[in-house]
N, C-alpha and C positions, 0 to 999 in steps of 0.2 A: 746174675753176678756170681762168680767163681769163689770157692772156698779161700783162695788166696786172695783176692781182691779184697773178700768180706774182712779177712783179718788186717789189712792194710799192707799187706807185701806186694812187692813186684818181682815178677821172674820174668829172667829172659831168656830165651831161644837160643843165645848166640852159641852158647857152647853144649856140647853133649855132656849128658852124665854118665859118668862109667862104672862108678862106683854105687853099690846096693847095699840096702840097709835091712838090718834084722831086727824083729819085735818079738815080744813072747806076748801072748794077748790072751788074758783069762776073762770069761764073761759067765755070768751069773745069773739066776731068776730069784729074785724075793718078792715074798706077799707086800703088796705096798698096802696101806692105810684103809683103805678103801675095796681091798679085797682083789685088786688088779694085780698081775705080776708086774713087777719094775725090774728092767735089764740095768744089771749093775757090771761094773767090770776093773781093771787094771791093764795098763800097758806100759810095758819094761822097754826098754832101747837095748839089747843086749851089750853090745861094745862099751857103752857107758855106766849105764845099769842104773838109770834113770828112770823113777817110775811115777805113773800118775795113774789117778783113780778118777772114772767118769760113771755119769749116770744116765746120760742121755746119747745117743747115737753121732749126735751133732757135735759133743763136746770131743768124741770119741776122734770124730776126722781134725776137729781142732787141734788134737794133741798131738795127731799122727804129724800133722802139718807143720805145727810149730817145732816138734824133736827135729824132723827132716832138714827145715831152715835151718835151725841154729846148727846142722851138722855140717849144711853147706858152707855156712858162714867161718865155720871154724878150719873147713878146708879153704876157704878162701885166704883166710890170713896166714896159711902156712903155703899157699901156692908160689911156686918160682918168680922172681921179676920178670919182666921181659927182656929181651936182651940189651935192647937200647938203654935198661934203665941201669944195668950192671956196669955200664962205662961209664966213669967220671972224667 
């Protein structure tokens, strides 16, 4: 199962993606309660400034996908209407 399907998201491949996104990713190790290293981090979407913390790699992937999907839906809302929809 793909990460997008696990999140309940459907992605269509009928249009190409021409925009890229930039993220700032900070990762550090902390000593856990059982003396093992625990990786923690923070991901920030540069354009929006939206920031999220994570403590597992799978959570990082989920956050990246959610940020990307949110950007995609915002772009869809601003997309121009089809030519046949602009004429009354």
